[in-house]
C-alpha positions as protocol buffer text, in pm:
chain_id: "A"
residue {
  index: 1
  type: MET
  ca { x: -32 y: 51 z: -41 }
}
residue {
  index: 2
  type: PRO
  ca { x: 171 y: 383 z: 2 }
}
residue {
  index: 3
  type: SER
  ca { x: 319 y: 525 z: 190 }
}
residue {
  index: 4
  type: ASN
  ca { x: 523 y: 169 z: 361 }
}
residue {
  index: 5
  type: GLN
  ca { x: 80 y: 110 z: 487 }
}
residue {
  index: 6
  type: GLU
  ca { x: 55 y: -295 z: 491 }
}
residue {
  index: 7
  type: GLN
  ca { x: -192 y: -401 z: 212 }
}
residue {
  index: 8
  type: PRO
  ca { x: -558 y: -611 z: 309 }
}
residue {
  index: 9
  type: THR
  ca { x: -570 y: -893 z: 160 }
}
residue {
  index: 10
  type: GLY
  ca { x: -827 y: -938 z: -90 }
}
residue {
  index: 11
  type: ILE
  ca { x: -724 y: -634 z: -197 }
}
residue {
  index: 12
  type: SER
  ca { x: -897 y: -615 z: -597 }
}
residue {
  index: 13
  type: PRO
  ca { x: -672 y: -626 z: -909 }
}
residue {
  index: 14
  type: THR
  ca { x: -837 y: -223 z: -952 }
}
residue {
  index: 15
  type: LEU
  ca { x: -748 y: -96 z: -576 }
}
residue {
  index: 16
  type: GLY
  ca { x: -310 y: -281 z: -671 }
}
residue {
  index: 17
  type: LEU
  ca { x: -317 y: -134 z: -967 }
}
residue {
  index: 18
  type: LEU
  ca { x: -434 y: 244 z: -747 }
}
residue {
  index: 19
  type: HIS
  ca { x: -162 y: 157 z: -439 }
}
residue {
  index: 20
  type: LEU
  ca { x: 119 y: 137 z: -707 }
}
residue {
  index: 21
  type: MET
  ca { x: 2 y: 466 z: -906 }
}
residue {
  index: 22
  type: ILE
  ca { x: 26 y: 642 z: -574 }
}
residue {
  index: 23
  type: ASP
  ca { x: 313 y: 439 z: -432 }
}
residue {
  index: 24
  type: LEU
  ca { x: 519 y: 591 z: -775 }
}
residue {
  index: 25
  type: GLU
  ca { x: 422 y: 901 z: -725 }
}
residue {
  index: 26
  type: VAL
  ca { x: 525 y: 946 z: -354 }
}
residue {
  index: 27
  type: LEU
  ca { x: 875 y: 750 z: -503 }
}
residue {
  index: 28
  type: SER
  ca { x: 895 y: 1043 z: -763 }
}
residue {
  index: 29
  type: ALA
  ca { x: 865 y: 1285 z: -510 }
}
residue {
  index: 30
  type: GLU
  ca { x: 1067 y: 1167 z: -211 }
}
residue {
  index: 31
  type: LEU
  ca { x: 1298 y: 1162 z: -539 }
}
residue {
  index: 32
  type: GLN
  ca { x: 1322 y: 1495 z: -619 }
}
residue {
  index: 33
  type: VAL
  ca { x: 1339 y: 1626 z: -251 }
}
residue {
  index: 34
  type: ALA
  ca { x: 1702 y: 1375 z: -205 }
}
residue {
  index: 35
  type: GLU
  ca { x: 1788 y: 1566 z: -628 }
}
residue {
  index: 36
  type: GLU
  ca { x: 1737 y: 1918 z: -484 }
}
residue {
  index: 37
  type: ALA
  ca { x: 1913 y: 1774 z: -143 }
}
residue {
  index: 38
  type: ILE
  ca { x: 2245 y: 1776 z: -420 }
}
residue {
  index: 39
  type: GLY
  ca { x: 2177 y: 2061 z: -611 }
}
residue {
  index: 40
  type: ARG
  ca { x: 2031 y: 1867 z: -947 }
}
residue {
  index: 41
  type: PRO
  ca { x: 1863 y: 2054 z: -1180 }
}
residue {
  index: 42
  type: SER
  ca { x: 1489 y: 2103 z: -1288 }
}
residue {
  index: 43
  type: TRP
  ca { x: 1530 y: 1938 z: -1561 }
}
residue {
  index: 44
  type: ALA
  ca { x: 1739 y: 1629 z: -1539 }
}
residue {
  index: 45
  type: TYR
  ca { x: 1339 y: 1479 z: -1347 }
}
residue {
  index: 46
  type: ARG
  ca { x: 1338 y: 1370 z: -1750 }
}
residue {
  index: 47
  type: GLU
  ca { x: 1582 y: 1154 z: -1726 }
}
residue {
  index: 48
  type: SER
  ca { x: 1516 y: 761 z: -1611 }
}
residue {
  index: 49
  type: VAL
  ca { x: 1450 y: 658 z: -1311 }
}
residue {
  index: 50
  type: THR
  ca { x: 1682 y: 406 z: -1289 }
}
residue {
  index: 51
  type: ASP
  ca { x: 1972 y: 736 z: -1369 }
}
residue {
  index: 52
  type: ARG
  ca { x: 1834 y: 936 z: -1083 }
}
residue {
  index: 53
  type: LEU
  ca { x: 1753 y: 703 z: -824 }
}
residue {
  index: 54
  type: THR
  ca { x: 2173 y: 620 z: -863 }
}
residue {
  index: 55
  type: ARG
  ca { x: 2320 y: 967 z: -900 }
}
residue {
  index: 56
  type: VAL
  ca { x: 2110 y: 953 z: -518 }
}
residue {
  index: 57
  type: GLY
  ca { x: 2335 y: 705 z: -408 }
}
residue {
  index: 58
  type: VAL
  ca { x: 2044 y: 448 z: -383 }
}
residue {
  index: 59
  type: THR
  ca { x: 2168 y: 151 z: -273 }
}
residue {
  index: 60
  type: THR
  ca { x: 2283 y: -116 z: -634 }
}
residue {
  index: 61
  type: GLN
  ca { x: 2031 y: -399 z: -582 }
}
residue {
  index: 62
  type: LYS
  ca { x: 1722 y: -164 z: -511 }
}
residue {
  index: 63
  type: ILE
  ca { x: 1794 y: -16 z: -843 }
}
residue {
  index: 64
  type: GLU
  ca { x: 1808 y: -334 z: -1016 }
}
residue {
  index: 65
  type: ASP
  ca { x: 1480 y: -487 z: -806 }
}
residue {
  index: 66
  type: PHE
  ca { x: 1361 y: -166 z: -954 }
}
residue {
  index: 67
  type: SER
  ca { x: 1524 y: -176 z: -1267 }
}
residue {
  index: 68
  type: ALA
  ca { x: 1353 y: -582 z: -1246 }
}
residue {
  index: 69
  type: TRP
  ca { x: 1043 y: -538 z: -1204 }
}
residue {
  index: 70
  type: GLU
  ca { x: 968 y: -265 z: -1513 }
}
residue {
  index: 71
  type: GLY
  ca { x: 1112 y: -522 z: -1768 }
}
residue {
  index: 72
  type: THR
  ca { x: 866 y: -717 z: -1581 }
}
residue {
  index: 73
  type: ILE
  ca { x: 534 y: -545 z: -1605 }
}
residue {
  index: 74
  type: SER
  ca { x: 686 y: -391 z: -1972 }
}
residue {
  index: 75
  type: GLY
  ca { x: 632 y: -796 z: -2060 }
}
residue {
  index: 76
  type: LEU
  ca { x: 239 y: -808 z: -1913 }
}
residue {
  index: 77
  type: THR
  ca { x: 138 y: -490 z: -2086 }
}
residue {
  index: 78
  type: SER
  ca { x: 195 y: -510 z: -2392 }
}
residue {
  index: 79
  type: ILE
  ca { x: 41 y: -901 z: -2422 }
}
residue {
  index: 80
  type: THR
  ca { x: -350 y: -790 z: -2432 }
}
residue {
  index: 81
  type: SER
  ca { x: -402 y: -1185 z: -2400 }
}
residue {
  index: 82
  type: ARG
  ca { x: -732 y: -1189 z: -2098 }
}
residue {
  index: 83
  type: ASN
  ca { x: -680 y: -1570 z: -1965 }
}
residue {
  index: 84
  type: GLU
  ca { x: -605 y: -1663 z: -1576 }
}
residue {
  index: 85
  type: ALA
  ca { x: -275 y: -1738 z: -1658 }
}
residue {
  index: 86
  type: HIS
  ca { x: -124 y: -1438 z: -1791 }
}
residue {
  index: 87
  type: LEU
  ca { x: -406 y: -1220 z: -1513 }
}
residue {
  index: 88
  type: ALA
  ca { x: -204 y: -1432 z: -1281 }
}
residue {
  index: 89
  type: LYS
  ca { x: 111 y: -1309 z: -1332 }
}
residue {
  index: 90
  type: ILE
  ca { x: -18 y: -916 z: -1375 }
}
residue {
  index: 91
  type: ALA
  ca { x: -184 y: -929 z: -985 }
}
residue {
  index: 92
  type: ALA
  ca { x: 183 y: -1103 z: -847 }
}
residue {
  index: 93
  type: ALA
  ca { x: 384 y: -822 z: -1037 }
}
residue {
  index: 94
  type: GLU
  ca { x: 168 y: -585 z: -926 }
}
residue {
  index: 95
  type: LYS
  ca { x: 244 y: -755 z: -514 }
}
residue {
  index: 96
  type: ALA
  ca { x: 650 y: -692 z: -618 }
}
residue {
  index: 97
  type: GLY
  ca { x: 607 y: -277 z: -744 }
}
residue {
  index: 98
  type: LEU
  ca { x: 445 y: -273 z: -398 }
}
residue {
  index: 99
  type: ILE
  ca { x: 695 y: -456 z: -261 }
}
residue {
  index: 100
  type: VAL
  ca { x: 1002 y: -210 z: -482 }
}
residue {
  index: 101
  type: LEU
  ca { x: 813 y: 61 z: -426 }
}
residue {
  index: 102
  type: THR
  ca { x: 838 y: 62 z: -19 }
}
residue {
  index: 103
  type: CYS
  ca { x: 1142 y: -92 z: -15 }
}
residue {
  index: 104
  type: LEU
  ca { x: 1226 y: 273 z: -302 }
}
residue {
  index: 105
  type: ILE
  ca { x: 1059 y: 449 z: -107 }
}
residue {
  index: 106
  type: GLY
  ca { x: 1148 y: 421 z: 233 }
}
residue {
  index: 107
  type: GLU
  ca { x: 1505 y: 370 z: 143 }
}
residue {
  index: 108
  type: LEU
  ca { x: 1464 y: 748 z: -97 }
}
residue {
  index: 109
  type: ARG
  ca { x: 1271 y: 855 z: 301 }
}
residue {
  index: 110
  type: GLN
  ca { x: 1565 y: 813 z: 514 }
}
residue {
  index: 111
  type: ARG
  ca { x: 1808 y: 1007 z: 353 }
}
residue {
  index: 112
  type: ASN
  ca { x: 1604 y: 1281 z: 309 }
}
residue {
  index: 113
  type: GLN
  ca { x: 1515 y: 1285 z: 660 }
}
residue {
  index: 114
  type: GLN
  ca { x: 1938 y: 1284 z: 750 }
}
residue {
  index: 115
  type: LYS
  ca { x: 1996 y: 1567 z: 513 }
}
residue {
  index: 116
  type: ARG
  ca { x: 1788 y: 1794 z: 718 }
}
residue {
  index: 117
  type: ALA
  ca { x: 1796 y: 1672 z: 1037 }
}
residue {
  index: 118
  type: THR
  ca { x: 2245 y: 1810 z: 949 }
}
residue {
  index: 119
  type: GLY
  ca { x: 2008 y: 2131 z: 774 }
}
residue {
  index: 120
  type: THR
  ca { x: 2182 y: 1947 z: 459 }
}
residue {
  index: 121
  type: LEU
  ca { x: 1786 y: 1973 z: 302 }
}
residue {
  index: 122
  type: THR
  ca { x: 1714 y: 2323 z: 405 }
}
residue {
  index: 123
  type: SER
  ca { x: 1998 y: 2456 z: 346 }
}
residue {
  index: 124
  type: HIS
  ca { x: 2035 y: 2343 z: -88 }
}
residue {
  index: 125
  type: LEU
  ca { x: 1595 y: 2450 z: -76 }
}
residue {
  index: 126
  type: ALA
  ca { x: 1771 y: 2779 z: 83 }
}
residue {
  index: 127
  type: ALA
  ca { x: 1897 y: 2869 z: -282 }
}
């Protein structure tokens, strides 16, 4: 679920997708804060998410997990099948995505909070 909350069991596929979309928005906001803290210009936000995550210091494993999940989703969405096996793969990818995004959001939030605590973040935002 968004904001690192536990997902209730039996969640509908529509809600799973909604939670993924919300988490992607939260990830984007946290990533933007992290980039501003290191002085990245706003045009850099158009670069790939993996490049941006690397630049702000997210661990390699988390970036690889995100890339793998992104590739899986791309592969699944390019197939228009509606059979149960394909839909089950999509549901599994949604669940995996929630885990991957929760980990990324958690790491970015922790970094951003540490920077706020040391005053690094506010000094970059004020500049």
